[in-house]
N, C-alpha and C positions, 0 to 999 in steps of 0.2 A: 498338465503348463506346457502351453508351445515354450518352445525353446529360441530365442532371437537370435536372428538371422546376423553373424558376422558382416561389418561395412568393409567392402576393399579398401585398403589405405592409397589415401591418392598419389602420382606420382607427383604431382606440383607439392607434396612436403617431405617428399626424399631429401636428403643431407645431397648437399652439390659435387662436383667432382670435376676436373679441369677435363674439354673432351684432346686427346694428345693432339700433338702434331698443330692444332688450331693456333698457335701465337703468331696475331699481327705487326708486322711493324709498321713504326709511325709512318703515317703519310707527310706530305709538304707540309711546312709550318707555314701557317695563313694569317691572317689577321683578322680576318672574316669569318672566321669556324661559326657555324651556329647550328645547334641542334636539328636533327632531323624532323620533320614537321609530323608530331605522334601518328594525328591522323592518315598516313600515306598506308596505301596498299601495298606492299613488293611481296614476290616470290622467292622462295628460298628451294634448294636441293638437297636433300638428306640421304646418303648414300649409306645405306645399312649391308651388316652383312653377309656374304654366302648363305646357302642353305650348307651345301660343304665344298670348303676350299680343290681348289682346281689343283692337280696332280701334277709333278715337274714335268713329267711325261706332255701332261695339257698344254703346258705355260711354255714349255721348247718343240711344243706344233709335233711330237713320238706321234703319239694319240690324240688325233684331231676327233671335235665333236662337233655333229650334228646342231644345228641352232635350236631342233627341240633335243636334243641329251643336254643341249649347255642347261636352256629353262628348265628340264624337270631337275636337274640333280645341281645345279650353279648358280639361278638366279636367286633372289630375297629371300630370307630365311623367314616364313612366315611367323615367326614367333615377333622377330625383329619388327617386319611389318604390325603388327598388333600391338606391339610398346608405343611407336611412334602414332598411332593414330589414337589410341589414348590419351597419350603428351599432347597431342596435337589440340583434342577436344575439349581438356583441361584447360589449356591457357590461351582458350579462343580463336585457334590456326583451322584452316578447311584443307583437306586434303583437295588440289585442285584437279576441276574433271577432266584435265590432258594428262596426268599424272601416267607415267609410262611403267610397260610391264613389268613382270617377275622381274625380266630377263636382263631386265636394267639397271636393278635395285635404287632407283631413286624412285622415293617421294617427294612429288613439290608440292611444297607448304603455302598457303597463302596466308598473309594476316598486315594488321597494322605493325607499323613501327612500334608502339607502344607494346603491341603484342609478345612482337620479336625479342624485343630488349628484354621484355621479361622471362619468354623464354628460352633462350637460352643465354642469359647473364651477362650480357655484352649493353654498350653503350653506342649510340651510333649520329655520326655528327657528320653535316656537311660541310666540305673543305674546295675551297675553289681553288684552279689550279691552272694556268696556261686558258683563262676567259670559259674554261667548264669547271661545273661544279660537280663533284661527286660523293655520293655515298659512302663515309668510311669507319670501319672499327677498328680499333685497335687494345693490342691484346688480347686474353684467349675465351674461347669459348667456353662456357660452362653450363655441364645436363646434369639433373637426375642421375643419382650413383650408378642407378641398375638401368640404365642408357648407353652407356657410358660401354662400349664391347658393339654388343646389337646396333651403335650406329658409330660410323667412320672416317664419314667428313658433313660438313655442313657448310654448303659455297651458297653466297649470293648475299649475304646480309652487306658485304662490301661490294663497292662496284667499280671500282680502281682499276683502272686495264693495267692488264696482267702481263702483253705480250707482245713483240715491234714484228712486222715484217721483217725477211732477210731479203730484201732487193739493194740494189745501187744502179743507178745507170750512169750510161756511161756521156763523158757531154765535156767540151774543151769549158771552162772555168766561168767563161762567158758568155755558155751557152743558153740562149732563155728558154728552151723546152726542156735543158736539164735540170733547170735553178727552179722552173715551175715546178718539176712535177718532185721536185723534193723540198717541198715550202711547208708542207706537210711533216717535215722532221725525221721521215721515213727513211731518208738515206741521204748517201750525197752525193754530188755529178766526180764524175776520175776527170781530170786534169789533163791525161796525155792528149799530146798533140793529137797522133798518129796513130789507132789505134785499127786491130784488127779485129771485124765480128763476122759470128757466122748465123745462119737461119737456123733451127735445131735438128733439120733435117742433115744437116754438113757434119755436126757436130755427131749424132747417131752413126753418122758414114764414117766419121775418123776414130771411135768406138767399136767399129764393126758390130754395127746390130746387122741382124740378118736382112739384105737386100731383099728388096720386098714385098716381105713379112707383113701380115696385118696381125689387130689387138682382137678381131671382130669377136663377139662373143662377148668383152671383157668390160668391165665397169669398174672405172678410177674414179674414187671418192675424193673435193680435194676439201679441206677443210679451210674455211676464212673468216676470217674475226673482224671484218670491214673490206671496204670499198664497194665493184660491182665488173662488169661487163655486160658488153654493146652487141649486141648479135650481127649489126652492121660492121661490127669492126671484126669479128671471129670470119663473118661473108668473105670481107676484102683479103685479108690477111692469109687465111686457104686456100683462097683463090691463086694469088701470089705463089705458092707454094704448090703448085698443081694438085690439092690435094680437095677430097669432099668436107667441108665444112664438118665437126664432130655435130651428136647429138646431145648438146648440154639441156640438162634440167635443175633447177635448183632448187632444194630443202629447207627450210625456215628452221632456225632453233632457237630458241629461248625467244621470238619475234623477229631474231637474224635477217634480215632481208638483200635481195640482190639491188643495190643501191650506187649506180655507174654515177659516178659527177664530170671531174676532170683529175687532171694529170699534178691536181692540189691535195690528192687523197690517194688511198691503196690498192686504187684502181690499178695501178702498174702490179701491182704483186696478184690481183687476183689475171689480169692480162696473162703477165707472165706462167703462170702456173698450168693454166688452160691448155695455151698457145705449145707450151713444151711438151706436156704431158700429151695431148693429143697431136702431136705433129710426129713424133719420135713413135708412137704407139695408132697407126689410122685404121680405124675402123671400132677405136675401141668410144664405148658411151662413157660421156663422162658428168656427175654428178656431184654438185658444189652445195655443200655445207655450210648458210651463212649464219652467222650467228656472233653475240656483243662481244667485245675484246675485252672479258671477266674470268677468273679462274671456274666461275659457274657457269659459262656458257661456251669456253674451251671443251670441259671436258664432256659437259652433256651433247655436245654437239661429235668428238670422239664415240661416245657411246650409242649417239645416233647411228652412226655409220657403221659401227661396227655390228650392229644388231638388225642396219636394215634391212629386212627379207622382201621385200618387195624391188627395191634397185641393186641387191647383192653385190654390194663394190668386193673386187675383192684383190686389189691396193690401196691404200687411200695415205695421199701427200699429204705435211703438213711445211709449210714456209713459214710459220711463224714461230715467237721462242724468247724466253729472257732468262737471264741468269740464276742456276738453282737456288742461290742464295734471296730472290726477292720473290720463291712464292711458299705460303706454307706447303710443312712435310704432311699433315692431314689433304693439301692439294695434289700435292705430288703422287702418294700413295692411290687416292683414286683413281688421277688418271693412270697408271702405271699399273693399277687393274683393270680399266682398259684395254689397255696395249695387251694384255695377260689374255682375256679374252678372247682380242681378236687373234693371235696365236691359236690359242685352243680350237680357233674357226676357221684356219688357214688362211687367215689375212694376213696378207701384208706392210705394214704402215713404214716411211720411208719420210726421216726430217731434218729439213734443214740447219747444220751444225751451228750458225752465227754466222757475222761478219766484220766482227770487231776483235780476232786475234784468241790470244789464249787470255786476255784478261775477261774475255765478254764486255768491256765497255765497260769498267767498273774504273775505279781510283783508290783502291785502296791497300794498292802495293800488293796482290795476292792473283794470282791464277784461279778462273774460274771459268765454268762447264755452263753451254745454256742446255735450258730442260722444257721440252720434251727427250730433246734426241736425248739426253745421259741416260731416258728410259731404259734398262736391258731387253725391252721389248720393244724396241721399233728399231728402223735399219738406219743409222747417223749416218747424213751425208754433208761430207767437208769438201774444201774446196782447191781448183789450183790452175793454172795459167795456161792454156794450151794452143799452142800452136803448128803448124801444119806447114808441109811441103808437097801440092799436089792433094791426093786422098791419104796419106801416110799422117802419122802425128811425126814431126822434123822434134818439138820441144815439148818439156810437161813437168814443172815445177811447182811448189808449192804454191798459191795465193797469198801474197802479202805486198800491198800497199802501205803499210801500216805509218810509214816515214813521207810518206805527200799525203796523210791524215785520211786514207782513199783505202780501207777495211784490211782484211783479211782472215784464213780462214779461221770459225773458232775450232776448238780442240784441247781436251787433255781427260785430267780423271775427277770423274764423278768426288764429291764430297758426300754423298748418300746413298747412294747402288754401290753396292758391293760386287768385286768381280767378279764377270760372269763364268761357269765352269769352260763356256764355249772360246777364252780369252787367258785362258789359266796360263798359257806358252806363251804369249803374243807381247813375252814383257812390257806388259804395261808399268809405269814410273808407279811410282807410290801417291798415294794420297794425301790432301791435308790433314784431314780428319780418317782417321781408321775407321769411322761406320763405310768410308765411300771404295771406291778402289774400280768402278766401272770407268776400264777408256773408251772415247770420244773422241775424233768420229768411226766408225764400221770400214766407210770409204766414200770415196772420190770423183769427183768431175770437174768442168770447164766451169769458176765460176768468177774467175778476175772479168771488170767490167771493160779491161781493155783487148779481151779476145770476147765479149761478150756473146749476146742472143740479140737478135735483129726480132723484136718486137711490134706489135702495134697494140697502139694505148690509145685512147679518147682521140681518136682522127691521126696520129702523128708516129708515124714508124720512128723507133726508137732503138739503138744498145741499151739491155741492162744484163747486168752479172747479180752477181751475192750467192750466197747457199741455197738461196730461193730456189734458185734455178734448178742446181742439184737433184732436190728433192722430188721435183716430177721428173727430170728426166730419168732418175731410177725408178719412181715408180709406171715409166711407161716402155722401161726397158721388160721389169716383172711384170707386164699385160702382155708384151709380145711371146714374154719366157712362157705364159699360163695358157697363150691362145697354139703355142709351138708343143706345148708338154700334152695337150688335154687335162692339167689339172692346174689347180693354184701352189703356189709356190710357198705361202703361209710365210713362216719364219724362217728365213735361211741362214740364219751367223750360221747357227752348226756346223753346214756343210760347205758356207764357204772361210771359217774358220779352219776348216780341216786341211790337210797336207796338199789334198789334190785341188780344192780353190784357188791354192796359190798361182796354176795356170789361165787363172782366168778373169787376172788384174793384169796391168799397164801397174811396174811398184815407183813409187813418186819416189826416188832417192835426197833429192835436193829442196832445201827451202827450211825457214822455219816459220814460225807463226808469230814468232815477239819483235820489238824495237825496244830497246834500252831494257831500263827496268819494270817489273820482274823477268826475270829470264822466263820463256815460254819453252817449246820445243823444237826440236830440232826433226827433217825427215832423213829416214834411211833405211836401208834394206827390210823388208818384212810388215811387219803392222809398228806404224808410227802414229805419234797422238797430233797430226798434221792432216795426214791424208791416209788415215786407217790401210786398208790392207790395197789401196789404190784406186785408178779409175779400173773404169772394165772393159772386157774383153767379151763382145757383147755376145760374140755364139760361144764361145768357150763357157760364158755363165751361165747361160739357156743351160745348156745339160747338168754343171753341177750344181743348182737350184733346181733340176725336176726330180721332187720328190719318190717319183715310182724307181729313180733309178738305185736308192735302196731301200733293202725290205724294212729297216725298222721305222722309214717314215712311208711307208707304203698308205696311200690313204686308200680305204678298200671300197670297191665298189667302181672305180673311176675309169674309166677309158681312154685311151690316146683317140685324139681328134684330129682327123686332116690337118696338115698345115696348108694353110687359105692363101692365095698370092694375089697381089693387084697386080695390073698391065703399070709398068714401071712409066713414070711423069716426070718432066725435065722442066723446073719454073727458073723464073726470073731470079728468085733467090736463090735456089739452090744447084745450078748451073755452075760450072765450072770452080774454081779460085772463091777463097773466102773474098770478102768485100770488103775495102780498106774506109776506114771512118776519118772523115774531114773535119 
């Protein structure tokens, strides 16, 4: 007699377990809350575990991997992918045709709101905030028990805004241009009367970036969660600098697009990032990854850039972020994992540390750091106030205009990420939460709008500051370093925190990043939680971050390329003394 074949138990019948770190805080309370339409179809990103975890030597860049090696050994666990596909089928979800390759460790699942709610044990509602309706989930995600572990994060059920750009426009309080530019709530005009402003080239000169060196052959990736750029603005701007306009390419992630409108948007952020990075790294290609302002979009964009084997960015600049407390633990872990992958692949990521001082703009009486700047696998960039005498720095202190409600550099101690080994001797203050310890920022640069950057946005020249300017400034410097050294700098923290790294920085020892209570942080000799190690001395920094200078970080098969130089050009903006804004 034939034996009956045992049926495989359905995943959908398994007991459910909370997905660790998926707790989502409550959104704004509104009177017009409504259930999300059950038939609406949405796409979520499911991040699965690696086939093999990255080694510590990979995460700190000591043992770099090629993209092929990474994909083979550290991409998605095939068993986890199989489980997710089975799970999706049982709950009426489909795998999107454009789901990424295994190196991304992300499966995109499509389904109705009703199916998503059942699959992930959530309730999705529509809430209106400041005229915009968002799809919101509150509380935790639950999964069949056997999927907890194989699945590390589920992103996209909730599409509330995740981050803010970190730029501020200088201008007198009554300045129409500045006020219009801030109408989107992204920044605040700087009200000081007589401000110094610089072209990005002048800032680079003050920080001793190598004269006339190029970043030819390098690609700088820029992550943008809104706004856009106009090619005509770039052409006009770089002509005024006496430079050739950069080649700028856009990549759409999760439907994000280059959407320039007017100064009433995040265009100021996009133009600041492109113009600063390209001006200080002439010859570099620029690739802008546009994505929606959600945790799903943010993480998908970084992962897309890190694994982009077509454009191959060697450095990625990020000027968006938000307080750690505004993120779910699963989202921070997933984003940090993408940054670990960048370190393993020899890609540097620079991130703005925030513009709201030690509290990061929160009013709970506590200090907070901005994420993703607090990820230990990115270069967190704080802000200074830079003053010059001729071609030399005459004064540089912590950027702090909080008493005038005009911002200050972010900085402090993470409550989520532990103290990294390379910061062990930096006297980082104790975290509020014992699980934390990572000090922010790592480095700094000019950010005060009163000593800001001359930038062209939507047909107008304006002066912009904020730590949003510092991330692309450092990205440009790293691109120049990569071109000069003939190999990518990759994860630079171990090198810059080493004893020899001190000579590559202007140590900022004056200023604080707080006003009133709570007490924040004070600058002092060496690393501090206002300006990190300090602002760069470009030529020395390039030598320090050369991985070929230490055998432990030497990249196999890399050959030093000759330094390419361009003819020196003077321009109305870059010639002579810094300009004075009226």
